[in-house]
C-alpha positions in Angstrom: -0.1 -0.4 0.0 3.1 2.4 0.8 4.2 1.6 -2.7 0.9 2.6 -4.3 0.8 5.6 -2.4 4.0 7.0 -3.3 3.1 6.0 -6.6 0.1 8.1 -7.0 1.4 11.1 -5.0 4.3 11.1 -7.7 1.8 11.1 -10.3 -0.7 13.5 -9.1 2.5 16.2 -8.6 3.5 15.6 -12.1 0.1 15.2 -13.8 -0.9 18.9 -12.1 2.4 20.5 -13.7 1.6 18.9 -16.8 -2.1 20.2 -16.8 -1.1 23.4 -16.1 1.7 23.6 -19.1 -1.2 21.9 -21.2 -4.0 24.3 -20.3 -1.1 27.1 -21.4 -0.4 25.4 -24.4 -3.4 23.9 -25.8 -3.7 25.9 -29.3 -0.1 24.2 -30.1 0.1 21.3 -32.9 1.2 18.6 -31.5 4.5 16.7 -32.5 5.1 14.7 -35.3 4.4 10.8 -34.6 7.6 9.7 -32.9 9.2 7.2 -35.1 9.8 3.5 -34.4 13.3 2.3 -34.1 15.0 0.7 -36.9 18.0 -1.0 -36.8 20.8 1.2 -38.7 22.1 0.2 -41.5 25.1 -1.7 -42.3 28.5 0.7 -41.4 31.0 1.2 -43.6 34.5 0.3 -42.5 35.7 3.0 -40.3 37.2 6.2 -41.9 40.7 7.0 -40.2 39.5 10.8 -40.4 37.9 11.5 -37.0 34.6 12.3 -37.2 33.1 15.9 -36.5 32.3 15.4 -32.4 28.7 16.6 -32.4 26.0 15.8 -29.6 23.0 16.8 -31.6 22.8 12.6 -33.0 23.8 11.1 -29.6 21.4 8.4 -29.3 20.9 6.1 -26.0 19.1 2.9 -25.3 19.5 2.5 -22.0 16.9 4.8 -20.4 14.1 3.0 -21.8 14.9 0.2 -23.9 14.4 2.0 -27.0 16.4 4.4 -28.9 16.0 8.4 -28.5 18.3 11.3 -28.3 20.3 11.7 -25.1 18.4 15.3 -24.6 15.1 13.5 -24.6 15.6 10.4 -22.1 13.9 10.3 -18.8 16.6 9.8 -17.0 19.8 11.7 -16.1 22.7 10.2 -18.3 26.4 10.2 -19.6 27.4 8.8 -22.8 31.5 8.0 -23.4 31.7 8.0 -27.1 34.4 7.3 -29.7 36.4 10.2 -29.0 36.9 9.8 -25.5 37.4 5.9 -26.0 40.4 6.7 -28.5 42.1 9.0 -26.4 41.9 7.6 -23.1 44.9 7.5 -20.8 44.0 3.9 -19.7 42.0 0.8 -20.8 41.0 0.1 -17.1 37.3 1.0 -16.7 37.9 2.4 -13.1 40.0 5.2 -14.8 37.4 5.4 -17.6 34.6 5.8 -15.6 36.0 8.0 -13.1 35.5 11.0 -14.8 31.6 10.5 -14.8 29.9 13.1 -12.5 28.0 11.2 -9.7 29.6 8.0 -10.3 32.0 6.9 -7.2 34.7 4.2 -8.0 37.3 2.3 -5.9 40.2 0.2 -7.3 40.9 -2.4 -4.6 43.3 -4.6 -6.2 44.6 -4.8 -9.7 41.4 -6.5 -10.6 38.8 -5.6 -8.2 37.0 -2.5 -9.3 33.8 -1.3 -7.4 31.4 1.2 -8.7 28.3 2.9 -7.5 26.3 5.8 -8.6 25.3 8.9 -5.9 26.3 7.1 -2.9 29.3 5.4 -1.6 30.6 2.3 -3.2 32.2 -0.5 -1.3 34.1 -3.7 -1.7 31.8 -6.2 -3.5 29.4 -3.2 -4.7 25.5 -4.6 -5.2 23.9 -1.7 -6.5 25.0 -0.9 -9.8 23.7 -2.9 -12.9 26.5 -3.4 -15.6 25.6 -5.1 -18.9 27.4 -5.5 -22.1 25.5 -5.2 -25.7 22.3 -5.8 -22.9 23.3 -8.9 -21.2 23.5 -8.8 -17.8 27.2 -9.1 -16.0 25.3 -9.0 -12.3 26.5 -11.7 -10.4 23.5 -12.7 -8.3 25.3 -15.4 -6.1 27.1 -12.3 -4.4 25.5 -9.4 -6.1 28.4 -7.6 -7.5 29.8 -7.1 -11.3 33.0 -8.8 -12.1 34.5 -5.9 -14.5 37.0 -8.8 -15.7 34.4 -9.7 -18.5 34.0 -6.6 -20.2 35.7 -6.3 -23.3 39.8 -5.5 -22.9 40.0 -3.8 -26.4 38.3 -0.3 -26.3 38.5 0.0 -29.9 35.5 -2.9 -29.9 33.3 -0.3 -28.2 30.8 2.1 -29.8 29.7 3.8 -26.7 29.4 3.4 -22.8 26.1 4.3 -21.7 25.7 5.5 -17.9 22.1 6.2 -16.1 22.9 8.1 -13.2 20.4 6.9 -10.7 17.8 4.0 -10.2 16.3 2.2 -13.0 14.5 -0.9 -12.0 11.4 0.5 -13.8 12.5 -0.9 -16.8 15.9 -2.9 -16.0 14.5 -5.0 -12.9 16.3 -6.0 -9.9 19.8 -4.6 -9.0 19.3 -1.4 -10.8 19.3 0.2 -7.7 21.7 3.2 -8.2 22.3 3.0 -11.7 23.3 0.7 -15.0 26.2 1.1 -17.1 25.7 -0.3 -20.8 28.4 -1.0 -22.9 27.9 -1.2 -26.5 30.0 -3.0 -28.6 30.4 -2.4 -32.5 29.1 -4.8 -34.8 31.3 -6.7 -37.4 30.4 -4.8 -40.5 31.4 -1.5 -38.3 34.9 -3.1 -37.8 35.4 -5.1 -40.9 39.3 -6.2 -41.5 41.6 -7.1 -38.9 43.1 -5.2 -35.8 46.1 -5.6 -33.7 46.3 -4.3 -30.0 49.6 -4.3 -27.7 50.2 -2.7 -24.3 52.8 -2.9 -22.0 53.7 -0.9 -19.0 54.4 -0.4 -15.5 53.5 1.2 -12.4 55.1 2.5 -9.1 54.7 -0.1 -6.3 56.9 1.6 -3.7 55.0 2.5 -0.5 56.3 4.8 2.1 59.9 4.7 0.4 60.2 0.9 0.6 62.1 0.5 -2.2 59.6 -1.9 -4.0 60.4 -2.7 -7.6 58.0 -1.6 -10.3 55.2 -3.8 -11.1 54.1 -4.4 -14.9 51.2 -4.8 -17.2 50.5 -6.1 -20.6 47.7 -6.5 -22.8 46.9 -7.7 -26.2 44.0 -8.5 -28.5 43.8 -9.5 -32.2 40.2 -8.8 -33.8 38.9 -9.9 -37.4 35.5 -9.2 -38.5 34.5 -9.5 -42.1 31.1 -9.4 -44.0 30.9 -12.8 -45.5 27.9 -11.5 -48.0 25.2 -9.0 -47.8 23.3 -11.1 -45.0 26.1 -12.9 -43.0 28.9 -11.0 -41.1 31.1 -12.3 -38.3 33.6 -10.8 -35.6 36.7 -13.1 -33.7 38.1 -11.4 -30.8 41.1 -12.8 -28.6 42.8 -10.7 -26.1 44.4 -11.0 -22.5 45.3 -8.5 -20.0 47.7 -9.4 -17.4 49.0 -7.1 -14.2 51.5 -7.8 -11.2 50.1 -7.1 -7.9 50.0 -3.4 -6.5 51.7 -2.5 -3.4 50.2 -3.4 0.0 49.7 -0.2 2.7 51.8 -0.8 5.7 52.0 0.4 9.2 48.4 1.8 11.4 45.1 1.7 9.8 44.1 5.7 9.7 46.4 6.4 12.5 44.7 4.1 14.9 46.4 1.5 17.0 46.0 -1.5 14.4 48.3 -2.9 11.5 47.5 -3.5 8.1 47.5 -7.1 8.1 50.1 -9.0 5.8 49.2 -11.4 3.4 50.6 -12.3 -0.1 48.9 -9.9 -2.9 48.5 -11.1 -6.2 47.9 -9.9 -9.6 45.5 -10.8 -12.0 45.4 -12.6 -15.8 42.6 -12.1 -17.9 42.5 -14.1 -21.3 39.4 -13.9 -23.2 37.8 -14.7 -27.0 34.5 -13.8 -28.5 32.9 -15.1 -31.4 29.6 -13.4 -32.7 27.5 -13.7 -36.0 25.2 -11.5 -37.4 22.7 -12.0 -40.0 21.0 -9.1 -41.4 17.4 -10.7 -43.0 14.8 -8.7 -45.3 12.6 -6.1 -44.0 15.0 -5.0 -40.9 15.2 -8.4 -39.5 18.5 -9.0 -37.7 19.9 -12.0 -35.9 23.3 -12.1 -33.6 24.3 -15.0 -32.1 27.5 -14.7 -29.8 29.5 -16.6 -27.0 32.8 -16.4 -25.1 35.1 -17.9 -22.9 37.1 -16.0 -20.1 39.4 -16.7 -17.3 40.7 -14.6 -14.4 42.1 -14.8 -10.8 43.3 -12.1 -8.4 42.0 -10.3 -5.3 38.2 -9.9 -4.7 37.6 -7.9 -1.1 34.3 -9.3 1.0 32.9 -8.2 4.3 34.9 -11.7 5.3 38.3 -10.2 4.2 39.8 -10.4 0.8 39.6 -14.0 -1.4 42.3 -14.7 -3.8 40.6 -16.3 -6.8 42.5 -19.1 -8.3 43.9 -19.3 -11.5 41.5 -21.5 -13.7 38.4 -19.3 -12.6 36.4 -19.7 -15.7 33.5 -17.6 -17.2 31.7 -18.5 -20.3 28.7 -17.4 -21.9 26.2 -17.8 -25.0 23.7 -14.8 -26.5 20.9 -15.1 -29.5 19.2 -11.8 -30.2 16.5 -11.3 -32.9 15.3 -7.8 -33.4 12.9 -6.4 -36.4 12.1 -2.7 -35.8 11.7 -2.1 -32.0 11.0 -5.4 -31.1 13.7 -7.3 -29.4 14.1 -10.9 -28.2 17.6 -11.9 -26.2 18.3 -15.1 -24.6 21.5 -15.6 -22.8 23.6 -18.1 -20.6 26.1 -17.1 -17.9 28.4 -19.8 -16.4 30.9 -19.1 -13.8 33.2 -21.8 -12.4 35.9 -21.1 -10.1 37.3 -21.1 -6.2 39.0 -18.7 -4.4 40.9 -18.5 -0.8 40.5 -16.0 2.1 43.7 -14.7 2.7 42.8 -13.7 6.2 39.9 -15.9 7.4 40.7 -19.2 8.8 38.5 -22.0 9.6 38.4 -23.6 13.4 41.1 -26.1 12.1 43.2 -23.2 11.2 42.7 -23.5 7.7 42.3 -20.6 4.8 38.6 -20.5 4.2 37.7 -21.7 0.5 34.8 -20.8 -1.4 34.4 -22.8 -4.5 31.4 -21.4 -6.6 29.4 -22.6 -9.6 27.0 -20.6 -10.9 24.3 -21.0 -14.2 22.2 -17.8 -15.0 19.8 -18.6 -18.1 17.8 -15.1 -19.0 15.1 -14.5 -21.7 13.7 -11.0 -22.3 11.3 -9.4 -24.9 10.9 -6.0 -25.1 8.7 -3.7 -28.1 8.0 0.0 -28.3 4.7 1.5 -30.7 3.5 4.7 -31.2 -0.3 5.0 -30.7 -2.5 8.1 -31.5 0.5 10.2 -32.7 0.7 11.4 -29.3 2.1 8.0 -27.1 5.3 5.9 -27.7 4.6 2.4 -25.6 7.3 0.6 -24.1 6.7 -2.8 -22.6 8.8 -6.0 -22.1 9.7 -8.7 -19.6 12.1 -11.4 -18.7 12.5 -14.6 -16.7 15.4 -15.7 -15.5 16.7 -19.1 -13.7 19.7 -19.5 -11.4 21.2 -22.3 -10.4 24.1 -22.2 -7.5 26.8 -24.7 -6.0 28.3 -22.3 -3.2 30.7 -23.9 -0.6 30.1 -21.3 2.0 26.1 -21.0 1.2 25.2 -24.6 0.6 21.0 -24.3 1.8 19.6 -22.8 -1.4 20.9 -24.3 -5.4 18.5 -22.6 -7.2 16.6 -19.3 -7.7 13.8 -18.1 -10.0 12.9 -14.3 -10.8 10.7 -12.6 -13.2 8.9 -9.4 -14.3 7.4 -7.2 -16.9 6.9 -3.6 -17.5 5.1 -0.9 -19.3 6.0 2.7 -20.1 4.0 5.4 -21.7 5.7 8.7 -23.2 2.8 11.2 -23.8 3.7 13.8 -26.0 1.2 16.4 -24.9 2.4 19.0 -27.2 6.0 20.5 -28.8 7.1 21.4 -25.3 6.1 19.1 -22.6 5.8 15.1 -22.6 4.8 13.3 -19.8 6.4 9.5 -18.8 4.8 7.1 -17.0 5.8 3.2 -16.4 6.1 0.7 -13.9 7.9 -2.9 -13.6 6.8 -5.4 -11.4 8.9 -8.3 -10.2 8.5 -11.7 -8.4 11.5 -13.6 -6.8 11.4 -17.4 -5.2 13.6 -15.8 -2.2 11.2 -12.7 -1.9 7.5 -13.1 -0.4 5.1 -10.9 -2.8 5.9 -8.9 -5.5 8.0 -5.7 -6.1 6.6 -2.6 -7.6 9.3 -0.5 -9.2 7.1 2.9 -10.8 8.8 5.6 -12.9 6.9 9.0 -13.7 8.6 12.2 -15.3 7.7 15.6 -16.6 9.7 16.9 -19.4 9.6 20.3 -20.2 11.3 21.5 -23.7 11.7 25.1 -24.2 13.3 23.7 -27.6 14.3 20.9 -29.7 17.7 21.0 -28.1 16.8 21.6 -24.4 15.0 19.6 -21.6 14.1 20.1 -17.5 12.8 17.3 -16.1 11.4 16.3 -12.7 11.2 13.0 -11.7 10.3 10.1 -9.1 11.9 6.3 -9.6 11.9 3.6 -7.4 14.1 0.8 -7.6 15.2 -2.1 -5.5 18.0 -5.3 -5.1 17.1 -8.5 -4.2 19.0 -9.9 -1.4 21.8 -12.5 -3.1 22.5 -15.9 -2.4 25.3 -15.1 0.1 23.1 -12.5 1.5 20.6 -15.1 2.6 22.4 -18.3 2.8 26.0 -17.6 4.2 27.0 -20.2 6.6 30.9 -20.0 7.5 33.0 -20.0 11.0 35.8 -17.9 10.8 38.6 -17.7 13.8 41.1 -15.4 15.3 44.1 -17.0 17.0 45.1 -15.9 20.1 49.0 -17.3 21.5 48.5 -19.1 24.4 51.8 -18.5 25.0 51.5 -14.6 26.3 49.4 -16.1 29.4 51.7 -19.0 30.6 55.0 -20.5 29.2 53.4 -23.8 29.3 51.4 -23.7 26.3 54.6 -23.1 24.3 53.3 -21.7 20.6 50.0 -23.6 20.9 47.2 -21.1 19.9 43.5 -20.8 21.0 41.3 -19.6 17.8 38.4 -17.4 18.6 35.3 -18.1 16.4 33.1 -15.7 14.6 30.2 -17.3 13.2 29.1 -15.5 9.7 25.3 -16.8 9.1 23.0 -15.3 5.8 19.6 -14.0 7.0 17.3 -15.9 4.7 14.3 -13.4 6.1 15.5 -10.4 4.5 13.4 -8.4 2.2 14.5 -6.3 -0.8 16.3 -3.0 -0.3 14.6 -0.1 -2.2 15.6 3.5 -3.2 12.9 6.2 -3.7 14.5 9.0 -5.8 13.1 12.2 -6.5 15.3 14.4 -9.2 15.5 17.8 -11.0 17.5 17.9 -13.8 18.3 20.3 -16.9 20.1 19.4 -20.0 21.1 21.0 -23.3 22.9 20.9 -26.6 24.1 24.5 -27.2 24.8 25.6 -30.1 25.7 21.6 -31.6 28.7 22.2 -29.8 28.6 21.8 -25.9 26.0 19.5 -24.1 25.4 20.9 -20.9 23.8 19.2 -17.4 22.7 20.1 -14.3 21.2 17.5 -11.9 20.0 17.8 -7.9 18.4 14.6 -6.5 17.1 13.4 -3.2 17.1 9.6 -2.1 15.8 7.7 0.3 17.2 4.2 0.9 15.1 1.7 2.8 16.1 -1.7 4.5 19.3 -1.6 3.1 21.5 -4.8 3.4 24.4 -4.5 6.0 26.9 -7.2 6.8 26.7 -6.4 10.3 28.0 -7.6 13.7 25.6 -8.8 16.3 27.4 -10.1 18.9 30.7 -10.1 20.9 32.4 -12.3 23.3 31.9 -10.6 26.6 34.1 -9.8 29.4 32.6 -12.8 31.7 32.1 -15.0 28.5 35.2 -16.0 26.5 34.3 -18.4 23.6 34.0 -22.5 24.4 37.0 -24.3 24.7 38.5 -21.6 26.5 41.2 -23.2 28.3 39.9 -23.9 32.0 43.3 -23.7 33.6 43.4 -19.8 32.2 40.0 -19.3 33.6 37.5 -16.3 32.9 40.0 -13.8 34.8 43.2 -14.4 31.9 40.3 -13.5 29.4 38.5 -10.5 31.2 41.8 -9.2 32.6 44.4 -10.0 29.8 42.4 -9.0 26.5 39.0 -7.8 27.1 40.0 -4.9 29.6 42.9 -3.9 27.7 40.4 -3.4 24.3 41.0 -6.3 22.6 37.5 -7.4 21.5 36.6 -10.5 19.3 33.1 -10.6 17.2 31.2 -13.7 18.3 28.3 -13.3 15.2 28.0 -11.3 12.0 24.9 -11.3 9.7 23.3 -9.5 7.0 20.4 -7.3 8.5 17.9 -4.7 6.9 18.7 -1.5 8.5 16.2 1.6 8.3 16.4 4.5 6.5 19.2 6.3 4.8 18.6 9.8 3.2 20.9 11.1 0.3 21.2 14.6 -1.5 23.1 15.6 -4.0 24.2 17.5 -7.0 25.8 17.3 -10.3 27.3 19.9 -12.6 28.7 19.3 -16.0 29.5 20.6 -19.6 31.1 18.8 -22.5 32.0 20.8 -25.4 33.6 20.6 -28.8 35.7 23.6 -28.8 37.0 22.8 -32.9 36.7 20.3 -35.0 39.7 18.8 -33.3 39.7 19.8 -30.0 36.9 18.7 -27.2 36.8 19.1 -23.4 34.7 18.6 -20.2 34.4 19.4 -16.8 31.8 18.3 -14.1 31.1 18.8 -10.7 29.5 16.0 -8.3 28.5 17.1 -4.6 27.2 14.6 -2.3 25.6 15.3 1.4 26.7 13.0 4.5 24.2 10.6 4.2 21.3 10.9 7.3 20.3 7.2 8.5 18.0 6.8 11.2 20.5 4.1 12.7 24.3 4.5 13.4 26.0 6.3 11.2 29.3 4.0 11.6 27.3 1.2 9.8 27.8 3.3 6.6 30.4 4.0 4.4 30.4 7.9 3.7 31.2 9.0 0.0 33.4 12.0 -0.7 31.7 15.0 -0.5 33.1 16.8 -3.4 34.7 15.3 -6.7 35.6 17.3 -9.9 36.7 16.5 -13.2 38.3 18.5 -16.2 39.9 17.4 -19.4 41.1 18.2 -22.9 41.6 15.9 -26.1 42.6 16.5 -29.6 42.3 14.3 -32.6 43.1 14.9 -36.0 44.0 12.4 -38.4 47.4 12.5 -37.5 47.9 13.5 -34.0 45.7 13.1 -30.7 46.4 13.2 -27.0 44.6 14.2 -23.9 45.1 15.7 -20.8 42.8 15.6 -17.4 42.5 15.6 -14.2 40.2 14.1 -11.2 40.0 15.6 -7.6 37.9 13.1 -4.9 37.4 14.1 -1.5 37.9 12.2 2.3 35.6 9.2 2.3 34.7 6.5 5.1 35.0 3.0 5.2 33.8 0.0 7.1 32.6 -2.9 5.0 35.6 -5.1 5.4 35.8 -7.3 8.5 35.5 -5.4 11.9 36.1 -2.4 13.6 39.7 -2.7 13.6 40.0 -2.3 9.7 37.7 0.5 9.5 39.1 4.0 8.7 39.0 7.3 6.5 40.8 8.0 3.5 42.4 11.3 2.4 41.3 13.4 -0.5 43.7 13.0 -3.4 44.2 14.6 -7.0 45.6 12.3 -9.8 46.5 14.1 -13.3 46.6 11.9 -16.4 47.5 12.2 -20.1 47.7 10.7 -23.2 49.7 11.7 -26.4 49.7 9.5 -30.0 50.3 9.6 -33.6 48.7 7.9 -36.4 50.3 7.1 -40.3 49.5 5.0 -43.2 45.9 6.7 -43.2 45.5 5.9 -39.9 46.5 2.0 -40.3 49.0 2.2 -37.7 48.5 4.0 -34.2 51.2 4.7 -31.4 50.5 6.2 -28.1 51.7 6.9 -24.8 49.5 6.9 -21.8 50.0 7.8 -17.9 47.6 7.7 -14.9 48.6 9.5 -12.1 51.4 11.4 -13.4 52.7 13.2 -10.2 53.1 9.5 -8.6 50.9 10.4 -5.6 50.3 7.3 -3.3 46.9 7.0 -3.2 44.3 4.4 -1.4 41.0 4.2 -2.9 39.5 2.5 -0.1 40.8 2.0 3.6 41.7 -1.7 2.7 43.1 -1.1 -1.0 46.3 -1.6 -2.4 48.5 1.5 -3.1 47.9 3.0 -6.7 50.8 4.8 -8.1 51.9 6.3 -11.5 51.0 4.1 -14.3 52.7 4.6 -18.1 51.8 2.2 -20.8 52.8 2.1 -24.6 50.3 1.2 -26.9 50.4 -0.1 -30.7 47.3 -0.6 -32.7 47.4 -2.3 -36.3 44.2 -1.7 -38.5 44.2 -3.7 -41.6 41.1 -2.9 -43.1 39.4 -5.5 -45.7 
């Protein structure tokens, strides 16, 4: 009932505003019938001469799962296009997306990237949905995204679309804080053979400890060809490998506890993808794709870092059919791996081992129609089946979910549009259905500018681990500290980590006022103010502690309670007894985002943006939350001609607080930091050959992006591209 009242209130507010505008402008002629999307014609091989960068024709699909101009999208979005990808100083998705306003990013290890829009991110960030050509990369078993399985060759990417805010009304579960949709080029857009080779090094010294330089290398071979007028294919084989970053040493945030020592690891990520496109008659198109990848490296979690073992594999298969706006998609994701915890040990003193095998099958249908010259109806739905085999969550092996959505975009007149839609989802793990409404009023002073007033609701379903975690970790106490008679014997203090099958979904209600405009076909200006209310957020929370007079079971009787109470507890050495996942109250967030992306000349472009995020306002202890940086600022310039290209940018991130790894001994704040990045390159032989030099963190600052993260230092990469058109 509360969901229904909130939805009705949103409709009433927007309806009153739209009715007022309609009364003032009812004499104006209705707009032309909105065109139904058609697949683009086959593209010619890329021209080495750079395209004139313009925002006029920027088309996005992520906001409503149907094509529309960026300025007309009912959600606040950012787009990373071909020029930004070409001159990017890094092919790392953390560095690439850091310049998007409102998006908080942490790189905690060489492979572990976490991204969250409009709220603090974390280890195992759970609220941001990431998709590749519409196929979800969200891992339902732990509720996070493995960015390892995105394309490592940026030349394969057409554009990256980012919804900065909730999107469950169309995308369903887990699009709580936003969606990142990576769209790749078709085989016909990449005809020919291309080679990519990059190699470089990064600083690994920490506090002048003389650690040797680390190295990274990546490469890719892509061949695309049109077999005939109907069939085309693309084969891509690549790898990305990095040594481990440096680990911080000394005291955590200046407190009494030290960073734990463990053997850090890098990452190796080979992958292969094959795609066939079939262009039928009357606009029909089939896409058949499949791939296989491997990964390893550090994955951080609430119970400490896991080292994903070599041989961990990921494979997928996908079939897409489209005809006009009609789309049908089916995909299968398979993940098979194991990981060892580097800090947490079990009751026998062995590292906690996590073997995970998951299969996800998803079937989705969507369509869009123009009706009566004033309505664009978009509708669709999906059903998903998950199979799980998880050693640390053995009590549930499958989960089924499904949902359907409907949206009506009403063209009231030339200057007023109203969007209303909703989605209903049902999970076998959640009692009842989940309702996700969306309403938006779009006021258009002219064709190239839009004011938006919107309300959205989104949700994240509890993951398998949230519901079913069942493991015990221990902390070792040397008994020789109390009596030499014990020698090297240790006592292991147990901490039980249990899932919570009674969790409900966490929800976000988001109110937003925003403006976007294409000014003179040379600049895209955007501004957005938002207010969000998180309800029933899921936290990994300590729920018990071994008390002063209640030592853990098995505590040596010869030492008795006095040794525990006076020797440990009274000295401030405390041990948690229980952890679980809980839905904790409500958290209010508010923020402001300002940005300009401008084409200064045909060869030069620039951007600048600022993000403000107020301190969260929870109705429970603030110490239970990660706190995002209050201020973020990004600016950059890029230059690209048929012979030369380059970029220079800076990024400022303010102070942040972290509490999402282990217990209070490992919590603390990271200081503000500013990084400067640059790239420079040249092309010759008509663009067939490209050589570039890329640098991240030019000033070699020691950066901690999370209190428990590895140290990020200067990274310099040389890159060579060879493009051999057909």
